[in-house]
VEXDREN-2710 file (C-alpha; in Angstrom, 1 decimal):
% VEXDREN-2710
k/r/px/py/pz
1/UNK/55.3/17.3/14.1
2/UNK/56.3/18.1/17.7
3/UNK/53.1/20.1/18.2
4/UNK/51.0/17.2/17.0
5/UNK/52.7/14.8/19.4
6/UNK/51.6/16.9/22.3
7/UNK/48.0/16.1/21.6
8/UNK/47.0/13.1/23.8
9/UNK/45.9/9.8/22.3
10/UNK/42.4/10.2/23.8
11/UNK/41.8/13.4/21.7
12/UNK/43.0/11.8/18.5
13/UNK/40.9/8.7/19.3
14/UNK/37.7/10.8/19.7
15/UNK/38.5/12.6/16.4
16/UNK/39.1/9.3/14.5
17/UNK/35.9/7.8/15.9
18/UNK/34.1/9.8/13.2
19/UNK/35.6/7.4/10.6
20/UNK/34.3/4.2/12.1
21/UNK/32.6/1.9/9.6
22/UNK/29.0/0.9/10.5
23/UNK/26.4/-1.3/9.0
24/UNK/23.2/0.2/7.4
25/UNK/20.3/0.2/9.9
26/UNK/17.9/-0.9/7.2
27/UNK/18.3/-3.0/4.0
28/UNK/21.0/-5.0/5.9
29/UNK/21.1/-7.5/3.1
30/UNK/22.6/-4.8/0.8
31/UNK/25.5/-3.8/3.0
32/UNK/28.1/-4.7/0.4
33/UNK/26.6/-1.9/-1.8
34/UNK/25.6/0.5/1.0
35/UNK/28.7/0.4/3.1
36/UNK/31.1/3.2/2.1
37/UNK/34.8/2.2/1.8
38/UNK/35.9/5.8/2.3
39/UNK/36.0/5.6/6.1
40/UNK/37.9/2.4/6.2
41/UNK/40.4/3.7/3.7
42/UNK/40.8/6.9/5.8
43/UNK/41.6/4.9/8.9
44/UNK/44.0/2.7/7.0
45/UNK/45.7/5.8/5.7
46/UNK/45.9/7.4/9.2
47/UNK/47.7/4.2/10.4
48/UNK/50.5/5.1/8.0
49/UNK/51.0/8.7/9.1
50/UNK/52.9/8.1/12.3
51/UNK/53.1/5.7/15.3
52/UNK/50.7/7.8/17.4
53/UNK/48.1/7.8/14.6
54/UNK/48.5/4.1/14.1
55/UNK/48.1/3.5/17.8
56/UNK/44.8/5.5/17.8
57/UNK/43.4/4.5/14.4
58/UNK/44.1/0.8/14.2
59/UNK/41.9/-0.3/17.1
60/UNK/39.0/1.6/15.4
61/UNK/39.8/-0.1/12.1
62/UNK/39.4/-3.4/13.7
63/UNK/36.5/-2.5/16.1
64/UNK/34.1/-2.7/13.2
65/UNK/35.8/-5.1/10.9
66/UNK/34.0/-4.7/7.6
67/UNK/35.6/-7.2/5.1
68/UNK/32.5/-7.7/3.0
69/UNK/32.6/-5.0/0.3
70/UNK/35.5/-3.3/2.0
71/UNK/37.6/-3.5/-1.2
72/UNK/36.9/-4.4/-4.8
73/UNK/38.1/-7.9/-3.9
74/UNK/36.9/-9.4/-0.6
75/UNK/39.7/-12.0/-0.7
76/UNK/42.3/-9.2/-0.5
77/UNK/40.6/-7.5/2.4
78/UNK/40.5/-10.8/4.2
79/UNK/44.1/-11.7/3.7
80/UNK/45.3/-8.3/4.9
81/UNK/43.1/-8.4/8.0
82/UNK/44.0/-12.0/8.9
83/UNK/47.7/-11.3/8.6
84/UNK/47.4/-8.4/10.9
85/UNK/45.3/-10.3/13.4
86/UNK/47.8/-13.2/13.3
87/UNK/50.7/-10.8/14.1
88/UNK/48.7/-8.8/16.6
89/UNK/46.0/-11.0/18.1
90/UNK/45.0/-8.4/20.7
91/UNK/43.4/-6.3/17.9
92/UNK/40.7/-8.9/17.5
93/UNK/39.8/-8.6/21.2
94/UNK/38.4/-5.2/20.3
95/UNK/36.2/-6.3/17.4
96/UNK/32.5/-5.8/17.9
97/UNK/31.1/-6.0/14.3
98/UNK/32.4/-8.4/11.7
99/UNK/31.3/-8.8/8.1
100/UNK/33.0/-11.4/5.9
101/UNK/32.4/-14.1/3.3
102/UNK/32.6/-17.7/4.2
103/UNK/33.9/-18.7/0.8
104/UNK/37.5/-18.0/-0.1
105/UNK/38.7/-17.6/-3.6
106/UNK/35.5/-16.5/-5.4
107/UNK/37.4/-13.6/-6.9
108/UNK/39.7/-16.0/-8.7
109/UNK/42.8/-14.6/-7.2
110/UNK/45.4/-17.0/-5.9
111/UNK/45.7/-15.6/-2.4
112/UNK/47.2/-17.5/0.5
113/UNK/47.7/-17.0/4.2
114/UNK/51.1/-18.0/5.5
115/UNK/50.5/-21.3/7.3
116/UNK/53.5/-21.0/9.7
117/UNK/52.4/-17.5/10.7
118/UNK/48.8/-18.7/11.1
119/UNK/49.8/-21.8/13.1
120/UNK/51.9/-19.7/15.5
121/UNK/48.9/-17.4/16.2
122/UNK/46.4/-20.3/16.6
123/UNK/48.8/-22.1/18.9
124/UNK/48.4/-19.2/21.3
125/UNK/44.7/-20.0/21.6
126/UNK/42.9/-22.4/23.9
127/UNK/42.0/-24.8/21.1
128/UNK/40.6/-28.1/22.2
129/UNK/42.5/-30.9/20.4
130/UNK/39.5/-32.3/18.5
131/UNK/38.7/-28.8/17.3
132/UNK/42.3/-28.3/16.0
133/UNK/41.9/-31.6/14.2
134/UNK/38.7/-30.4/12.6
135/UNK/40.5/-27.2/11.4
136/UNK/43.4/-29.1/10.1
137/UNK/41.5/-31.7/8.2
138/UNK/38.7/-29.5/6.9
139/UNK/39.9/-25.9/6.5
140/UNK/43.7/-25.8/6.0
141/UNK/44.0/-27.8/2.8
142/UNK/46.7/-26.1/0.8
143/UNK/46.3/-22.9/2.7
144/UNK/42.7/-22.4/1.6
145/UNK/40.7/-21.0/4.5
146/UNK/37.1/-20.2/5.4
147/UNK/37.4/-16.5/6.0
148/UNK/34.4/-16.0/8.4
149/UNK/35.2/-19.1/10.5
150/UNK/38.9/-18.1/10.8
151/UNK/38.1/-14.5/11.6
152/UNK/35.9/-15.6/14.4
153/UNK/38.8/-17.4/16.0
154/UNK/40.6/-14.0/16.4
155/UNK/37.5/-12.0/17.3
156/UNK/36.0/-13.7/20.4
157/UNK/34.2/-10.6/21.7
158/UNK/32.2/-9.9/18.5
159/UNK/28.6/-8.7/19.1
160/UNK/27.2/-8.5/15.6
161/UNK/28.0/-10.7/12.6
162/UNK/27.1/-10.3/8.9
163/UNK/28.3/-13.3/6.9
164/UNK/27.8/-14.4/3.3
165/UNK/27.7/-18.1/3.0
166/UNK/27.7/-20.5/0.0
167/UNK/28.9/-24.1/0.4
168/UNK/27.8/-26.0/3.5
169/UNK/29.1/-23.8/6.3
170/UNK/29.8/-26.7/8.7
171/UNK/32.6/-25.1/10.8
172/UNK/30.9/-21.7/10.8
173/UNK/27.7/-23.2/12.1
174/UNK/29.6/-25.0/14.8
175/UNK/31.4/-21.9/16.0
176/UNK/28.1/-19.8/15.9
177/UNK/26.4/-22.3/18.2
178/UNK/28.5/-20.9/21.1
179/UNK/28.9/-24.4/22.4
180/UNK/31.7/-26.5/21.0
181/UNK/30.5/-29.8/22.4
182/UNK/33.2/-31.9/20.7
183/UNK/31.1/-35.1/21.2
184/UNK/28.6/-33.9/18.7
185/UNK/29.4/-36.5/16.0
186/UNK/27.8/-34.3/13.3
187/UNK/30.5/-31.8/13.7
188/UNK/33.5/-34.1/13.7
189/UNK/35.8/-34.4/10.7
190/UNK/36.3/-37.6/8.7
191/UNK/37.8/-40.5/10.5
192/UNK/41.5/-41.1/9.7
193/UNK/40.7/-43.9/7.3
194/UNK/38.5/-41.6/5.3
195/UNK/41.1/-38.9/5.0
196/UNK/42.6/-38.5/1.5
197/UNK/46.4/-38.7/1.1
198/UNK/47.8/-35.2/1.6
199/UNK/45.0/-34.0/3.9
200/UNK/46.9/-35.2/7.0
201/UNK/49.6/-32.5/7.0
202/UNK/50.2/-31.2/10.5
203/UNK/50.7/-27.5/9.6
204/UNK/52.3/-27.1/13.1
205/UNK/49.0/-27.1/15.1
206/UNK/50.0/-29.9/17.5
207/UNK/46.7/-31.7/17.2
208/UNK/48.3/-34.9/18.7
209/UNK/48.6/-33.2/22.1
210/UNK/45.6/-34.2/24.2
211/UNK/46.2/-31.5/26.8
212/UNK/44.3/-28.2/26.2
213/UNK/46.7/-25.4/26.8
214/UNK/44.8/-22.3/27.9
215/UNK/46.7/-19.2/26.9
216/UNK/45.5/-15.8/25.9
217/UNK/43.4/-15.1/22.8
218/UNK/40.4/-17.3/22.3
219/UNK/36.9/-17.8/23.8
220/UNK/34.9/-19.9/21.5
221/UNK/31.6/-19.3/23.4
222/UNK/31.4/-15.9/21.6
223/UNK/29.8/-14.7/24.9
224/UNK/28.9/-11.2/23.6
225/UNK/27.3/-12.3/20.4
226/UNK/23.8/-10.9/20.1
227/UNK/23.0/-10.5/16.4
228/UNK/23.7/-12.7/13.3
229/UNK/23.1/-12.0/9.6
230/UNK/23.6/-14.9/7.2
231/UNK/23.2/-14.4/3.5
232/UNK/23.5/-16.8/0.6
233/UNK/25.9/-15.3/-1.9
234/UNK/23.8/-16.4/-5.0
235/UNK/20.3/-15.3/-5.9
236/UNK/19.5/-18.6/-7.5
237/UNK/20.4/-21.0/-4.6
238/UNK/19.4/-21.5/-1.0
239/UNK/20.9/-22.7/2.3
240/UNK/18.9/-25.6/3.9
241/UNK/18.1/-25.1/7.5
242/UNK/20.0/-28.3/8.3
243/UNK/23.2/-26.6/7.2
244/UNK/22.9/-23.7/9.6
245/UNK/20.7/-25.1/12.3
246/UNK/23.5/-24.9/15.0
247/UNK/23.6/-21.1/14.6
248/UNK/20.2/-21.0/16.3
249/UNK/21.7/-22.6/19.4
250/UNK/23.8/-19.8/20.7
251/UNK/22.2/-18.8/24.1
252/UNK/23.0/-15.1/23.7
253/UNK/21.8/-14.5/20.1
254/UNK/18.4/-12.7/20.1
255/UNK/18.4/-11.3/16.5
256/UNK/18.8/-13.6/13.5
257/UNK/18.4/-12.3/9.9
258/UNK/18.9/-14.6/6.9
259/UNK/18.7/-14.4/3.1
260/UNK/18.0/-17.5/0.9
261/UNK/17.0/-20.0/3.6
262/UNK/15.2/-23.2/2.6
263/UNK/13.0/-24.3/5.5
264/UNK/10.4/-26.7/3.9
265/UNK/8.8/-29.8/5.3
266/UNK/11.4/-32.0/3.5
267/UNK/14.2/-30.7/5.7
268/UNK/12.3/-30.9/9.1
269/UNK/13.0/-34.6/9.7
270/UNK/16.7/-34.1/9.0
271/UNK/17.3/-31.6/11.7
272/UNK/19.8/-32.8/14.3
273/UNK/18.4/-31.2/17.4
274/UNK/14.6/-31.2/17.1
275/UNK/14.1/-30.8/20.8
276/UNK/16.3/-27.8/21.2
277/UNK/14.7/-24.3/21.7
278/UNK/16.4/-21.0/20.8
279/UNK/16.4/-17.7/22.6
280/UNK/15.9/-15.8/19.3
281/UNK/13.3/-13.0/19.6
282/UNK/13.7/-11.2/16.2
283/UNK/13.8/-13.4/13.1
284/UNK/13.9/-12.0/9.5
285/UNK/13.8/-14.5/6.6
286/UNK/14.3/-12.6/3.3
287/UNK/13.9/-14.4/0.0
288/UNK/13.3/-17.7/1.8
289/UNK/11.5/-20.9/0.7
290/UNK/9.1/-22.1/3.3
291/UNK/5.8/-24.0/3.7
292/UNK/3.4/-24.4/6.6
293/UNK/5.3/-27.3/8.1
294/UNK/8.6/-25.3/7.9
295/UNK/6.9/-22.3/9.6
296/UNK/5.6/-24.6/12.4
297/UNK/9.1/-26.1/12.9
298/UNK/10.5/-22.5/13.0
299/UNK/8.1/-21.7/15.9
300/UNK/9.0/-24.9/17.7
301/UNK/12.7/-24.0/17.4
302/UNK/12.1/-20.3/18.3
303/UNK/9.2/-20.2/20.8
304/UNK/10.2/-16.8/22.2
305/UNK/9.7/-15.0/18.9
306/UNK/8.4/-11.4/19.2
307/UNK/9.2/-10.1/15.7
308/UNK/8.9/-12.2/12.6
309/UNK/9.4/-11.3/8.9
310/UNK/8.9/-13.8/6.1
311/UNK/9.6/-12.6/2.6
312/UNK/9.0/-15.6/0.2
313/UNK/11.5/-16.0/-2.6
314/UNK/10.7/-15.9/-6.3
315/UNK/11.2/-18.8/-8.7
316/UNK/14.9/-18.0/-9.2
317/UNK/15.8/-19.5/-5.8
318/UNK/13.6/-22.6/-6.5
319/UNK/15.5/-23.8/-9.5
320/UNK/16.1/-27.2/-7.9
321/UNK/12.5/-27.6/-6.7
322/UNK/9.7/-29.2/-8.8
323/UNK/6.8/-26.9/-9.5
324/UNK/4.5/-29.4/-7.7
325/UNK/6.6/-29.1/-4.6
326/UNK/6.6/-25.3/-4.5
327/UNK/3.3/-24.5/-2.9
328/UNK/2.3/-22.8/0.3
329/UNK/-1.2/-23.3/1.8
330/UNK/-2.1/-20.1/3.6
331/UNK/-4.9/-21.7/5.6
332/UNK/-2.4/-24.1/7.1
333/UNK/-0.1/-21.1/7.8
334/UNK/-3.0/-19.5/9.6
335/UNK/-3.5/-22.6/11.8
336/UNK/0.2/-22.5/12.7
337/UNK/0.1/-18.7/13.5
338/UNK/-3.0/-19.1/15.7
339/UNK/-1.3/-22.0/17.6
340/UNK/2.3/-20.8/18.0
341/UNK/2.2/-17.1/17.2
342/UNK/0.6/-15.7/20.4
343/UNK/3.8/-14.1/21.6
344/UNK/4.3/-12.1/18.3
345/UNK/4.4/-8.3/18.6
346/UNK/5.4/-7.7/15.0
347/UNK/4.5/-9.9/11.9
348/UNK/5.5/-9.2/8.3
349/UNK/4.5/-11.7/5.7
350/UNK/5.1/-10.9/2.0
351/UNK/4.4/-13.2/-0.9
352/UNK/4.5/-10.7/-3.8
353/UNK/7.6/-12.3/-5.4
354/UNK/6.6/-15.8/-4.5
355/UNK/7.2/-18.1/-7.5
356/UNK/5.0/-21.0/-6.5
357/UNK/1.3/-21.5/-5.9
358/UNK/-0.5/-19.8/-3.0
359/UNK/-3.6/-21.7/-1.8
360/UNK/-6.4/-20.2/0.2
361/UNK/-6.0/-17.5/3.0
362/UNK/-4.7/-17.3/6.5
363/UNK/-8.0/-16.3/8.1
364/UNK/-8.5/-14.7/11.5
365/UNK/-5.6/-13.5/13.6
366/UNK/-7.7/-12.3/16.5
367/UNK/-6.2/-14.8/18.8
368/UNK/-2.8/-13.1/18.5
369/UNK/-3.6/-10.6/21.3
370/UNK/0.0/-9.4/21.6
371/UNK/0.3/-8.4/18.0
372/UNK/0.7/-4.6/17.5
373/UNK/2.3/-4.3/14.1
374/UNK/1.1/-6.3/11.1
375/UNK/2.3/-6.2/7.5
376/UNK/0.5/-8.5/5.1
377/UNK/-1.3/-8.7/1.7
378/UNK/-5.1/-8.5/2.0
379/UNK/-5.4/-11.5/-0.3
380/UNK/-3.2/-13.6/1.9
381/UNK/-5.1/-12.6/5.0
382/UNK/-8.8/-12.9/3.9
383/UNK/-8.6/-13.9/0.2
384/UNK/-10.8/-12.5/-2.6
385/UNK/-12.1/-13.2/-6.0
386/UNK/-11.9/-11.0/-9.1
387/UNK/-15.4/-9.8/-8.1
388/UNK/-14.1/-8.4/-4.8
389/UNK/-15.4/-6.5/-2.9
390/UNK/-18.9/-7.8/-3.8
391/UNK/-18.1/-11.4/-2.8
392/UNK/-20.0/-11.8/0.6
393/UNK/-17.9/-14.9/1.3
394/UNK/-14.8/-12.8/1.8
395/UNK/-14.3/-11.8/5.4
396/UNK/-13.8/-8.1/6.2
397/UNK/-10.6/-6.9/7.8
398/UNK/-12.4/-5.8/10.9
399/UNK/-13.5/-9.4/11.6
400/UNK/-10.0/-11.0/11.4
401/UNK/-7.6/-8.5/13.0
402/UNK/-6.5/-8.6/16.7
403/UNK/-7.8/-5.7/18.8
404/UNK/-4.3/-4.9/20.1
405/UNK/-3.3/-3.7/16.6
406/UNK/-1.5/-0.3/16.4
407/UNK/-0.3/-0.2/12.8
408/UNK/-1.4/-2.1/9.7
409/UNK/0.5/-2.2/6.4
410/UNK/-1.2/-3.9/3.4
411/UNK/1.4/-5.2/0.9
412/UNK/0.4/-5.0/-2.8
413/UNK/-0.4/-8.6/-3.8
414/UNK/0.8/-8.3/-7.4
415/UNK/-2.4/-9.9/-8.6
416/UNK/-2.8/-8.1/-11.9
417/UNK/-6.4/-7.3/-12.8
418/UNK/-8.3/-5.4/-15.5
419/UNK/-8.3/-1.7/-14.7
420/UNK/-12.0/-1.8/-13.7
421/UNK/-11.5/-4.7/-11.4
422/UNK/-8.5/-3.0/-9.8
423/UNK/-10.6/0.1/-9.3
424/UNK/-13.2/-2.0/-7.4
425/UNK/-10.4/-3.5/-5.3
426/UNK/-9.0/-0.1/-4.4
427/UNK/-12.5/1.2/-3.4
428/UNK/-13.2/-2.0/-1.4
429/UNK/-9.9/-1.8/0.5
430/UNK/-10.6/1.9/1.3
431/UNK/-14.0/1.1/2.6
432/UNK/-12.6/-1.6/4.8
433/UNK/-9.9/0.8/6.2
434/UNK/-12.7/3.3/7.0
435/UNK/-14.7/0.5/8.7
436/UNK/-11.6/-0.5/10.6
437/UNK/-11.0/3.0/11.9
438/UNK/-14.6/3.9/12.7
439/UNK/-15.6/0.6/14.3
440/UNK/-14.3/1.6/17.7
441/UNK/-12.9/-1.9/18.2
442/UNK/-9.2/-0.9/17.7
443/UNK/-8.5/1.7/20.4
444/UNK/-4.7/1.6/19.8
445/UNK/-4.8/1.8/16.0
446/UNK/-2.8/4.9/14.8
447/UNK/-1.8/4.3/11.2
448/UNK/-2.9/2.2/8.2
449/UNK/-0.8/2.0/5.0
450/UNK/-1.6/0.4/1.7
451/UNK/0.6/-0.2/-1.3
452/UNK/-1.1/0.8/-4.6
453/UNK/-0.9/-0.4/-8.2
454/UNK/1.6/1.5/-10.3
455/UNK/0.1/4.9/-11.2
456/UNK/-2.9/4.7/-8.8
457/UNK/-2.5/7.9/-6.9
458/UNK/-6.1/8.6/-6.2
459/UNK/-6.9/10.0/-2.8
460/UNK/-8.6/8.3/0.1
461/UNK/-12.3/8.9/-0.4
462/UNK/-13.3/9.0/3.2
463/UNK/-13.1/11.8/5.8
464/UNK/-12.7/10.6/9.4
465/UNK/-12.5/13.0/12.4
466/UNK/-9.1/13.0/14.0
467/UNK/-7.4/11.2/11.0
468/UNK/-5.6/12.5/7.9
469/UNK/-4.6/10.8/4.7
470/UNK/-1.9/11.3/2.1
471/UNK/-0.5/9.6/-1.0
472/UNK/3.3/9.0/-1.0
473/UNK/5.6/7.8/-3.7
474/UNK/8.4/5.7/-2.2
475/UNK/11.2/3.6/-3.6
476/UNK/11.1/0.1/-2.1
477/UNK/13.9/-2.5/-2.2
478/UNK/12.7/-5.5/-0.3
479/UNK/15.3/-8.1/-1.2
480/UNK/18.6/-8.7/-3.0
481/UNK/16.9/-9.8/-6.3
482/UNK/13.8/-7.7/-6.3
483/UNK/15.4/-4.5/-7.6
484/UNK/14.2/-1.1/-6.5
485/UNK/10.7/-0.3/-7.6
486/UNK/8.6/2.8/-7.2
487/UNK/5.5/2.2/-5.2
488/UNK/2.5/4.4/-4.4
489/UNK/1.6/4.2/-0.7
490/UNK/-1.6/5.5/0.8
491/UNK/-1.2/6.5/4.4
492/UNK/-4.1/7.1/6.8
493/UNK/-2.9/8.2/10.3
494/UNK/-4.1/9.8/13.5
495/UNK/-3.6/13.6/13.6
END
């Protein structure tokens, strides 16, 4: 062992860096499945070898704190991590990535965090008195704690968050705002006369002290936060925009990805800060429920959007919505895009799983002169009848697409037709792709992809100088509840 001790900490640190846990670059909504526990378990084991290994491995273990899916039971991972952070708060200063659930106890295990230990650690932070009172009254009832919210108290320098939410995430939303303005009445706990007996226990947090004691371990502005992922834990429920609106207010966050968001017109009048504008530039809304008014409100909240993905949810997430209310008018969406979407560089709109009624088509996007990458179903863009491509009323792609376009991806629209009709549709789409490429009006266009129906692997019929075509078979998993399905994709690209 004496020979091992002669190796400097820096060398061991570089070796152990190979075991850092990271989030998947794609399919971020599947990290619980895709994140391997092996590296985390390896670092945890190294911490037990000797003091030097612990000194080198433990900071890496907490640099990327992967609690979601880290163990068979997320509650156990949370309790272990929070106990260590409470004992050694400086570990949390090193955390850059955090994944956690915001609901404690879903595993059914009766796990608790020691209140005295927790109180001692939190008393070392610069907690505003009203914020302490909020924690005390809302989140320390009988030792039950909101994991993600509590973890954020110990990880002030986090840069990327991936959080699974369920019940109204009030405290989490407040913390994610990056601005704990304690006068915002919407965030304050119940008044004392509304507090139930037994909720008023002190837990040693000293909330009666009106002086804010600035000590060592907390900065609630989350100044380094840049990317936030929020996922509803269930595939049959949604999170209303009003529950998580404050998360859009953080001045440093530029990337927001969400699963199961409900942003319909019915929620727009209930938003608390309708005049606020966000700095978010990349927004991905997977398995969301939206309508044209909700999309317009989204643009008004996020006027700096450069990349937008909207993947509409199926009927499972609309269990509490009447069928008559579950409708999206694509022509109205087109009006919104032409009015507010001029800054978009990337746009991905997919309705294949949509469980409601789609009315009409978006129409021309030529006014979006910054748009370079577009993913959309042909039906949603221009519409068509079962007699397509012979319907002269249906616009051609060349007449509705912006001239700045570099890549076009045509989603399969899941409109099942008779085999002959589907053959007509495929040929019509191929003719329009050929027209698009040979028109000379899209000088930057370099690739067109089109999803095909099931076994349709027929080649692209046209030969175009300087371009090549191929048929690919790719597994696509586009959302938590869609499953992984095999898709035929036709690719036409520049040589």
